[in-house]
C-alpha positions in Angstrom: 49.2 -16.6 9.5 48.1 -19.7 7.6 44.6 -20.4 6.7 43.0 -23.5 7.5 39.8 -25.6 6.4 37.7 -27.1 9.1 35.2 -29.5 8.3 32.0 -28.7 10.6 28.5 -29.6 10.3 26.4 -26.7 8.7 24.5 -24.9 11.7 20.5 -24.5 10.9 19.7 -21.0 10.7 16.7 -19.3 11.9 14.5 -17.7 9.2 15.4 -14.0 10.8 19.1 -14.9 10.2 18.3 -15.8 6.7 16.2 -12.7 6.2 18.8 -10.2 7.5 21.3 -11.3 4.7 18.8 -10.2 1.8 18.7 -6.4 0.7 15.5 -5.3 1.7 13.5 -2.4 0.0 12.7 0.2 2.7 9.1 1.4 2.9 7.0 4.4 4.4 3.4 3.6 5.4 1.6 6.8 4.1 -0.8 8.4 6.4 -4.4 8.0 5.5 -7.8 9.7 6.4 -10.9 7.3 5.7 -14.4 8.6 5.6 -17.5 6.9 5.4 -20.4 8.3 3.2 -23.8 6.7 2.2 -22.4 5.3 -0.8 -19.1 4.0 0.7 -15.8 4.6 1.7 -13.5 7.5 0.6 -9.5 6.8 1.4 -7.4 9.6 1.3 -3.6 8.8 1.1 -0.7 11.2 1.2 1.8 10.1 -1.6 4.2 13.3 -2.1 6.2 13.1 -5.2 4.4 10.3 -6.8 3.3 10.2 -10.3 0.9 8.0 -12.0 3.6 5.9 -13.5 5.2 5.4 -10.1 1.8 4.2 -8.3 0.4 0.7 -8.2 -3.2 0.1 -6.6 -4.6 -3.2 -6.9 -7.2 -5.6 -5.3 -6.5 -9.0 -4.8 -8.1 -11.9 -2.4 -9.9 -8.9 -0.9 -6.7 -7.0 -0.1 -6.4 -3.3 -1.2 -2.7 -2.7 -1.9 -1.0 0.6 -2.5 2.6 0.6 -3.7 4.1 3.7 -4.7 7.6 4.9 -5.9 8.4 8.7 -5.7 10.3 10.3 -8.9 13.3 12.2 -8.1 13.2 15.4 -10.0 16.6 16.7 -9.6 18.7 17.7 -12.6 21.8 15.3 -12.8 23.5 12.6 -10.3 23.5 13.2 -6.7 26.6 14.3 -5.2 25.7 14.3 -1.9 22.2 13.4 -0.1 21.0 13.4 3.6 17.7 11.6 2.8 17.0 8.7 0.7 13.7 8.5 -1.6 11.7 5.4 -0.5 8.6 3.8 -1.7 5.1 3.9 0.1 3.4 0.9 0.6 -0.1 0.3 2.5 -2.5 -2.7 2.8 -6.1 -2.9 4.0 -8.3 -6.0 4.3 -11.8 -5.3 2.8 -15.2 -7.0 3.9 -17.5 -8.1 1.7 -19.7 -4.9 2.2 -17.3 -3.4 -0.3 -18.1 -3.7 -4.1 -14.8 -4.5 -5.2 -15.3 -4.3 -8.9 -16.3 -1.0 -8.6 -13.4 0.7 -6.8 -11.9 3.7 -8.5 -8.8 5.7 -7.8 -7.7 9.3 -8.5 -4.1 10.9 -7.8 -3.9 14.7 -7.8 -1.4 17.1 -6.2 0.2 14.0 -4.3 -3.1 13.0 -2.6 -4.6 9.5 -3.8 -8.4 9.4 -3.6 -9.7 6.0 -3.6 -13.6 5.5 -3.8 -14.9 2.2 -2.2 -18.5 1.8 -3.1 -20.6 -0.3 -0.7 -22.2 -3.4 -2.2 -25.7 -3.1 -2.6 -26.9 -5.3 0.2 -24.9 -3.0 2.6 -26.2 0.1 1.5 -29.0 1.6 3.8 -32.5 1.5 2.2 -36.1 3.0 3.1 -38.6 0.0 4.1 -42.1 1.1 3.0 -44.7 0.6 5.9 -48.3 -0.7 4.8 -51.2 0.0 7.0 -53.9 -2.7 6.8 
């Protein structure tokens, strides 16, 4: 069989077709619990196998992003593996009622605890009533 070179005009590809040719990193959306307290919100995210070095938590343009990569603790190189370690990824849009400069995070036993304090103007306050 001979090889032929045929001149043809290139067909435009849709963005989805272009996207499918790239290797994409797979992510798992970690389950979270969100609680409201008088002081703010508490977010608990399950991130099993993740260490502090593999965790990236950031706030940018009122978007809270959690990106975490679990570490592989097996000795040596895998010969056969039935599951693949994948990254965790989750984003939350923050309202202006959250004081974004005071957000804190603690990772303990695979659970990320985020404290999102309320902005002062969003906190409940007692109003003094005067009698005339």
